[in-house]
RODO-2510 file (C-alpha; in nm, 4 decimals, decimal comma):
residues 371
     n   res          X          Y          Z
     1     m    -1,0815    -1,2316    -0,6340
     2     e    -1,4990    -1,0532    -0,6078
     3     f    -1,4577    -0,9143    -0,2308
     4     s    -1,5499    -0,5555    -0,1357
     5     g    -1,7596    -0,3904     0,1121
     6     r    -1,7323    -0,1069     0,3597
     7     l    -1,5189    -0,0769     0,7006
     8     a    -1,8082    -0,0509     0,9166
     9     a    -1,9275    -0,4325     0,8388
    10     f    -1,5479    -0,5431     0,7801
    11     p    -1,2960    -0,3992     1,0074
    12     m    -0,9381    -0,3374     0,9236
    13     a    -0,8750    -0,7011     1,1631
    14     d    -1,1308    -0,8951     0,9676
    15     l    -0,9763    -0,7932     0,6541
    16     l    -0,6194    -0,8658     0,7931
    17     q    -0,6969    -1,2609     0,9108
    18     w    -0,9082    -1,2762     0,5788
    19     a    -0,6300    -1,2413     0,3275
    20     r    -0,4215    -1,4515     0,5527
    21     n    -0,6637    -1,7393     0,5622
    22     e    -0,7238    -1,7458     0,1792
    23     a    -0,3401    -1,6965     0,0829
    24     c    -0,4526    -1,3921    -0,0708
    25     t    -0,1613    -1,2469    -0,3375
    26     g    -0,2606    -0,8756    -0,4502
    27     a    -0,3383    -0,5656    -0,3164
    28     l    -0,6144    -0,4827    -0,0379
    29     v    -0,6791    -0,0571    -0,1317
    30     i    -0,8588     0,0865     0,1212
    31     r    -1,0064     0,4510     0,0428
    32     r    -1,1778     0,7130     0,2589
    33     s    -1,2355     1,0326     0,0649
    34     h    -0,9837     1,1507    -0,1183
    35     r    -0,7066     0,8953     0,1084
    36     e    -0,6246     0,5898    -0,0579
    37     k    -0,3747     0,3015     0,0482
    38     r    -0,3169    -0,0375    -0,0696
    39     v    -0,1845    -0,3060     0,1671
    40     y     0,0022    -0,5890    -0,0559
    41     f     0,0100    -0,9691     0,0321
    42     s     0,1582    -1,2743    -0,1385
    43     a     0,0297    -1,6080    -0,0110
    44     g    -0,1423    -1,3989     0,2669
    45     q     0,1233    -1,2190     0,4212
    46     v     0,1709    -0,8502     0,4001
    47     v     0,4938    -0,7353     0,2104
    48     g     0,4442    -0,4077     0,1132
    49     c     0,1811    -0,1146     0,1534
    50     m     0,1131     0,2680    -0,0445
    51     s    -0,0886     0,5025     0,0574
    52     n    -0,1642     0,8343    -0,2136
    53     d    -0,1466     1,0743     0,1368
    54     p     0,2184     1,2760     0,0982
    55     a     0,1701     1,3398     0,4770
    56     e     0,3081     0,9302     0,5090
    57     f     0,5744     0,9427     0,1936
    58     f     0,8619     0,7481     0,3296
    59     g     1,0670     1,0958     0,3012
    60     q     0,8283     1,2156     0,5827
    61     y     0,8758     0,9457     0,8103
    62     l     1,2956     0,9430     0,7527
    63     l     1,2369     1,3463     0,8872
    64     l     1,0135     1,3050     1,1288
    65     h     1,2276     1,0097     1,3005
    66     g     1,5559     1,2072     1,2934
    67     r     1,6666     1,0069     0,9834
    68     l     1,7255     1,2786     0,7440
    69     d     1,7383     1,6310     0,7801
    70     e     1,5687     1,8682     0,5098
    71     a     1,8395     1,9523     0,3215
    72     r     1,9768     1,5635     0,2549
    73     l     1,5957     1,4925     0,1689
    74     s     1,5969     1,7570    -0,0964
    75     q     1,9051     1,5717    -0,2258
    76     a     1,7815     1,2411    -0,2346
    77     l     1,4218     1,3597    -0,3715
    78     s     1,6302     1,5610    -0,6770
    79     f     1,8286     1,2028    -0,7416
    80     c     1,4833     1,0335    -0,7880
    81     t     1,3602     1,2723    -0,9996
    82     t     1,7034     1,2679    -1,1985
    83     r     1,7876     0,9272    -1,2213
    84     g     1,3815     0,7577    -1,2088
    85     v     1,4394     0,5608    -0,8968
    86     r     1,2719     0,5465    -0,5405
    87     l     1,3478     0,7001    -0,3184
    88     g     1,4676     0,4394    -0,1256
    89     v     1,7040     0,3458    -0,4312
    90     a     1,8239     0,6909    -0,4230
    91     l     1,9368     0,6460    -0,0145
    92     r     2,1552     0,3418    -0,1017
    93     e     2,3093     0,4578    -0,4095
    94     m     2,3860     0,8321    -0,2355
    95     g     2,5272     0,6718     0,0786
    96     l     2,2674     0,8669     0,3015
    97     l     2,1316     0,6191     0,4701
    98     p     2,2760     0,2263     0,4955
    99     a     2,0648    -0,0199     0,3570
   100     e     1,9628    -0,2209     0,6781
   101     v     1,8447     0,1172     0,8298
   102     i     1,6169     0,1433     0,5124
   103     q     1,4952    -0,1522     0,5132
   104     r     1,4316    -0,1396     0,9104
   105     s     1,3157     0,2046     0,8073
   106     l     1,0590     0,0939     0,5629
   107     r     0,9437    -0,1516     0,7183
   108     a     0,8244     0,0232     1,0256
   109     q     0,6613     0,3045     0,8318
   110     i     0,4659     0,0324     0,6491
   111     e     0,3443    -0,1466     1,0243
   112     d     0,2377     0,2475     1,0486
   113     q     0,0471     0,3059     0,7767
   114     i    -0,1190    -0,0107     0,7910
   115     c    -0,1859    -0,0055     1,1955
   116     d    -0,3234     0,3783     1,1185
   117     l    -0,6086     0,2126     0,9297
   118     f    -0,7392     0,0350     1,2173
   119     l    -0,8059     0,4333     1,3482
   120     w    -1,0625     0,4478     0,9666
   121     k    -1,3931     0,3861     1,1007
   122     r    -1,5336     0,4359     0,7827
   123     g    -1,4344     0,3920     0,4376
   124     v    -1,4696     0,1147     0,1377
   125     f    -1,2728    -0,1712     0,0426
   126     y    -1,1883    -0,4129    -0,2105
   127     f    -0,9036    -0,6491    -0,3713
   128     v    -0,7340    -0,6400    -0,6827
   129     a    -0,4758    -0,8607    -0,8394
   130     e    -0,1115    -0,6666    -0,8626
   131     l     0,2354    -0,5863    -0,6844
   132     p     0,4215    -0,2758    -0,5819
   133     p     0,7715    -0,1912    -0,7911
   134     e     1,0059    -0,4773    -0,6621
   135     e     1,1948    -0,2141    -0,4809
   136     e     0,9247    -0,1773    -0,2736
   137     i     0,8457    -0,5080    -0,1539
   138     l     1,0114    -0,6339     0,1851
   139     p     1,2041    -0,9030     0,2255
   140     e     1,0649    -1,0877     0,4771
   141     p     0,6822    -1,0218     0,5194
   142     i     0,5007    -0,8424     0,8464
   143     n     0,3351    -1,0974     1,0315
   144     v     0,0265    -1,0227     1,0013
   145     l    -0,1195    -1,1600     1,3327
   146     g     0,1293    -0,9257     1,5534
   147     l    -0,0348    -0,6828     1,3164
   148     v    -0,3865    -0,7023     1,4058
   149     m    -0,2309    -0,6786     1,7942
   150     e    -0,0466    -0,3857     1,7343
   151     g    -0,3779    -0,2045     1,5586
   152     g    -0,5921    -0,3396     1,8455
   153     r    -0,3722    -0,1756     2,0965
   154     w    -0,3675     0,1765     1,8858
   155     l    -0,7439     0,0982     1,9123
   156     d    -0,7219     0,1097     2,2682
   157     e    -0,4728     0,4019     2,3157
   158     t    -0,6462     0,6311     2,1042
   159     s    -0,9400     0,6014     2,3337
   160     r    -0,7990     0,6946     2,6122
   161     i    -0,5962     0,9593     2,4544
   162     r    -0,9014     1,1078     2,3780
   163     r    -1,0506     1,1313     2,7002
   164     v    -0,8086     1,4676     2,7377
   165     l    -0,7421     1,5514     2,3914
   166     v    -1,1124     1,4888     2,2775
   167     h    -1,1116     1,5926     1,8773
   168     d    -0,8675     1,7926     1,6788
   169     d    -1,0211     2,1316     1,7807
   170     v    -0,8830     2,1699     2,1394
   171     v    -0,5996     2,4349     2,1386
   172     l    -0,2852     2,3754     2,2551
   173     r    -0,0506     2,6038     2,4330
   174     r     0,3450     2,5657     2,4936
   175     g     0,4084     2,4472     2,8649
   176     e     0,6152     2,5927     3,1029
   177     l     0,8876     2,2907     3,0391
   178     a     0,8536     2,3625     2,7310
   179     d     1,2469     2,4815     2,6608
   180     r     1,3498     2,2003     2,8615
   181     g     1,4442     1,8549     2,8691
   182     a     1,4516     1,9431     2,4292
   183     a     1,7601     1,6662     2,4653
   184     e     1,5944     1,3354     2,5689
   185     r     1,2938     1,4404     2,3710
   186     t     1,2523     1,1885     2,0381
   187     p     1,2693     1,4211     1,6746
   188     l     0,9039     1,3967     1,6491
   189     e     0,8307     1,5446     1,9639
   190     c     1,0711     1,8119     1,9317
   191     r     0,9011     1,9071     1,5995
   192     i     0,5586     1,9191     1,7790
   193     v     0,7044     2,1560     2,0344
   194     a     0,8091     2,3805     1,7462
   195     a     0,5209     2,3671     1,5613
   196     v     0,3222     2,4874     1,8294
   197     e     0,3417     2,8582     1,8396
   198     g     0,1018     3,0518     2,0223
   199     e    -0,2368     2,8619     2,0573
   200     r    -0,2857     2,6218     1,8014
   201     t    -0,5188     2,3456     1,7924
   202     l    -0,4551     1,9759     1,7258
   203     d    -0,5139     1,9932     1,3673
   204     e    -0,3260     2,3049     1,2811
   205     v    -0,0471     2,0800     1,4246
   206     y    -0,0991     1,8177     1,2723
   207     q    -0,0809     1,9721     0,9176
   208     k     0,2456     2,1301     0,9715
   209     v     0,4231     1,8115     1,1659
   210     k     0,2340     1,5188     0,9201
   211     g     0,2934     1,1657     0,9234
   212     s     0,1129     0,8753     1,1097
   213     y    -0,1708     1,0286     1,3070
   214     f    -0,1684     0,7767     1,5539
   215     r     0,2098     0,8703     1,6348
   216     f     0,1550     1,2413     1,6513
   217     l    -0,1787     1,2102     1,8832
   218     e     0,0421     0,9767     2,1515
   219     s     0,3502     1,2038     2,0934
   220     t     0,1369     1,5086     2,1998
   221     f    -0,0457     1,3613     2,4582
   222     r     0,2957     1,2401     2,6153
   223     l     0,4249     1,5938     2,5845
   224     c     0,1044     1,7284     2,7686
   225     i     0,1903     1,4782     3,0734
   226     d     0,5487     1,5798     3,0429
   227     r     0,4068     1,9797     3,0677
   228     a     0,5586     2,0377     2,7852
   229     l     0,2645     2,1269     2,5894
   230     d    -0,1106     2,2419     2,7897
   231     v    -0,4636     2,2517     2,6612
   232     a    -0,5507     2,6015     2,6340
   233     e    -0,9136     2,5797     2,5170
   234     v    -1,1508     2,3181     2,4441
   235     r    -1,3614     2,4309     2,1938
   236     d    -1,6940     2,2701     1,9955
   237     s    -1,6049     2,0062     1,7503
   238     v    -1,7299     2,1257     1,3961
   239     e    -1,7236     1,8351     1,1436
   240     r    -1,3397     1,9580     0,9053
   241     t    -1,1775     1,7037     1,1943
   242     t    -0,9337     1,4618     1,0896
   243     h    -1,1053     1,1573     1,1641
   244     e    -1,4659     1,2685     1,1296
   245     l    -1,6511     1,2781     0,7750
   246     s    -1,8903     1,4983     0,6466
   247     v    -2,2172     1,4263     0,4697
   248     y    -2,0529     1,4519     0,1235
   249     d    -1,8015     1,2000     0,2514
   250     l    -2,0361     0,9761     0,3725
   251     l    -2,1844     0,9964    -0,0092
   252     l    -1,8646     0,9617    -0,1601
   253     e    -1,8039     0,7009    -0,0125
   254     q    -2,1318     0,5081    -0,1596
   255     a    -2,0796     0,6133    -0,4956
   256     t    -1,7279     0,4679    -0,4677
   257     e    -1,8603     0,1280    -0,3694
   258     e    -2,1042     0,1377    -0,6226
   259     q    -1,8757     0,2283    -0,9028
   260     a    -1,6287    -0,0480    -0,7805
   261     l    -1,8456    -0,3136    -0,7378
   262     v    -1,9925    -0,1988    -1,1092
   263     a    -1,7138    -0,1763    -1,2473
   264     r    -1,5828    -0,4775    -1,1269
   265     r    -1,8808    -0,6573    -1,2371
   266     h    -1,8930    -0,5236    -1,5993
   267     m    -1,5484    -0,5849    -1,6462
   268     a    -1,5999    -1,0174    -1,6012
   269     v    -1,4955    -1,2361    -1,8537
   270     p    -1,6084    -1,6100    -1,8951
   271     l    -1,3885    -1,8296    -1,7453
   272     q    -1,5195    -2,0650    -2,0499
   273     l    -1,3255    -1,8257    -2,3139
   274     l    -1,0310    -1,7901    -2,1609
   275     e    -0,9790    -2,1285    -2,1237
   276     r    -0,9212    -2,1952    -2,4804
   277     s    -0,6605    -1,9567    -2,5051
   278     y    -0,2393    -2,0016    -2,5230
   279     p    -0,0725    -1,7643    -2,2715
   280     v     0,2415    -1,7068    -2,3727
   281     w     0,5489    -1,4430    -2,1846
   282     v     0,6143    -1,0913    -2,2999
   283     e     0,8356    -1,0674    -2,0417
   284     e     0,9029    -1,3488    -1,7685
   285     p     0,9304    -1,2452    -1,4042
   286     a     1,2924    -1,1686    -1,2913
   287     t     1,5079    -1,4185    -1,1251
   288     e     1,5020    -1,2793    -0,8239
   289     e     1,1233    -1,2376    -0,8328
   290     r     1,1080    -1,5950    -0,9182
   291     t     1,2839    -1,6711    -0,5773
   292     r     1,0578    -1,5152    -0,3893
   293     m     0,7325    -1,6959    -0,5236
   294     p     0,6328    -1,9496    -0,3277
   295     a     0,6356    -2,2580    -0,5436
   296     r     0,3112    -2,3491    -0,6679
   297     a     0,3181    -2,0225    -0,8421
   298     r     0,6288    -2,0637    -0,9649
   299     d     0,5177    -2,4230    -1,1000
   300     f     0,1435    -2,2080    -1,2731
   301     y     0,3943    -1,9731    -1,4745
   302     a     0,5910    -2,1986    -1,5813
   303     r     0,2831    -2,3158    -1,7841
   304     l     0,2639    -2,0553    -1,9492
   305     d     0,4357    -2,1208    -2,1833
   306     g     0,2257    -2,0176    -2,5959
   307     r     0,1784    -2,3969    -2,6422
   308     t    -0,0458    -2,5111    -2,2714
   309     p    -0,4042    -2,3843    -2,2990
   310     l    -0,5013    -2,2118    -1,9939
   311     g    -0,7652    -2,4308    -1,9109
   312     e    -0,4532    -2,6917    -1,8871
   313     a    -0,2384    -2,4660    -1,7013
   314     f    -0,5211    -2,4573    -1,4235
   315     s    -0,5433    -2,6405    -1,1432
   316     s    -0,8018    -2,8879    -1,0717
   317     d    -0,8249    -2,8059    -0,7040
   318     l    -1,1000    -2,4836    -0,6877
   319     r    -0,9345    -2,2815    -0,3799
   320     q    -0,5898    -2,2910    -0,5967
   321     r    -0,7523    -2,2212    -0,9427
   322     g    -0,8819    -1,9048    -0,8215
   323     r    -0,4885    -1,8241    -0,6609
   324     e    -0,3641    -1,9088    -1,0038
   325     m    -0,6654    -1,6793    -1,1730
   326     d    -0,5187    -1,4120    -0,9083
   327     l    -0,1503    -1,4511    -1,0088
   328     l    -0,2984    -1,4481    -1,3699
   329     l    -0,4461    -1,1360    -1,3364
   330     l    -0,1288    -0,9642    -1,1745
   331     q     0,1124    -1,0335    -1,4663
   332     l    -0,1443    -0,9276    -1,7210
   333     e    -0,2290    -0,6127    -1,5917
   334     k     0,1430    -0,5523    -1,5615
   335     g     0,1974    -0,6183    -1,9269
   336     r     0,3886    -0,9446    -1,9030
   337     l     0,1571    -1,2092    -2,0639
   338     a    -0,0142    -1,2291    -2,4215
   339     i    -0,3155    -1,4247    -2,5041
   340     l    -0,2936    -1,5742    -2,8387
   341     p    -0,5748    -1,7632    -2,9964
   342     a    -0,3833    -2,0606    -3,1104
   343     p    -0,0537    -2,2111    -3,0042
   344     v     0,2983    -2,0352    -3,0602
   345     d     0,4058    -2,3189    -3,3066
   346     r     0,1289    -2,3596    -3,4709
   347     l     0,0839    -1,9765    -3,5623
   348     e     0,4525    -1,9509    -3,6893
   349     a     0,3739    -2,3116    -3,9254
   350     q     0,0588    -2,1076    -4,0485
   351     a     0,2740    -1,7908    -4,1477
   352     e     0,5677    -2,0204    -4,2846
   353     e     0,3193    -2,1418    -4,5041
   354     r     0,2074    -1,8313    -4,6417
   355     g     0,5604    -1,7105    -4,6814
   356     q     0,5021    -1,4196    -4,3764
   357     p     0,8202    -1,2843    -4,2963
   358     a     0,9027    -1,2938    -3,9484
   359     l     0,9175    -0,9588    -3,8367
   360     q     0,5477    -0,9131    -4,0072
   361     r     0,3844    -1,1760    -3,7647
   362     w     0,1935    -0,9524    -3,5377
   363     w     0,3010    -1,1821    -3,2056
   364     r     0,6491    -1,0959    -3,3211
   365     r     0,5691    -0,7161    -3,3531
   366     m     0,4099    -0,6914    -3,0635
   367     f     0,7233    -0,9101    -2,8292
   368     r     0,9497    -0,7043    -3,0199
   369     l     0,7504    -0,3595    -2,9035
   370     a     0,7374    -0,5192    -2,5735
   371     s     1,1203    -0,5433    -2,5157
***
């Protein structure tokens, strides 16, 4: 789906509503400097989000919200490395957290990751046909309109908080009530107070705490109101703060956008060439994955049988045809589909006439290697 641009022109609320209105299936990729997030959609509904920032990993979220301590998180991560599974699977198999708590926490973490994108004033985005690993997909999608409303609230709250904590070089110190009322604080608030040793800038404290920046800012502001923390000094803001970009970042943003647009344009293949090919499954979607698919997606995938040309597999409706193309690209990227120049039956018949052994037929070899 050819849609890309800059956040300055298309705010996050508009992008979410666009994906919902277009019933998109795939990933909305948002980049800013070295950070990248991928918001995953299925038929226009949000089903996942992944970030390349370690501060936003699932384990960090569980740690900050008191679901795990560092020892148990370390055990779970070791299990992940040894068994090659995701953290949620490890936590469930090790019995460290109930399945319902894992799912509820994953959903809340995804909501936080997406709402944090509302605070990104600059960056680039583009849409790709891909989905995350199945264990990262939420069983129940997140309501897009609810995310838009919550993201707008985060923007308003951030503006209010920034009247006091005006930028990330505000210097904090412990207040007169820092040692009182600790039992009533959230795990995140306790970690923030513990991170303020002597005098520390807001940015220095965040680098120790990590997690959602808005949640950190909100909790720090609340601690200031409760006099657990005080503002010791408001220094001059410098260009290294969390929400501001340097000239280098602006140039990188422009280069990233141009690279994405040029790469997508040059990688395009004329559809009329593909319409004469015969897609066939190398590895069909699992039963559980099929049950989550919309009926139209299941019907389209059923036509990819190695006997139906792609031109006939596509719908006549142009809008639905675009969605089916996204579905096709998604499975091609996963390596689950092969594109044959002729129907499987014809290829088999020709090979039989030549007396070619079954395992020497190139399409058979490919299927054997993929299995």
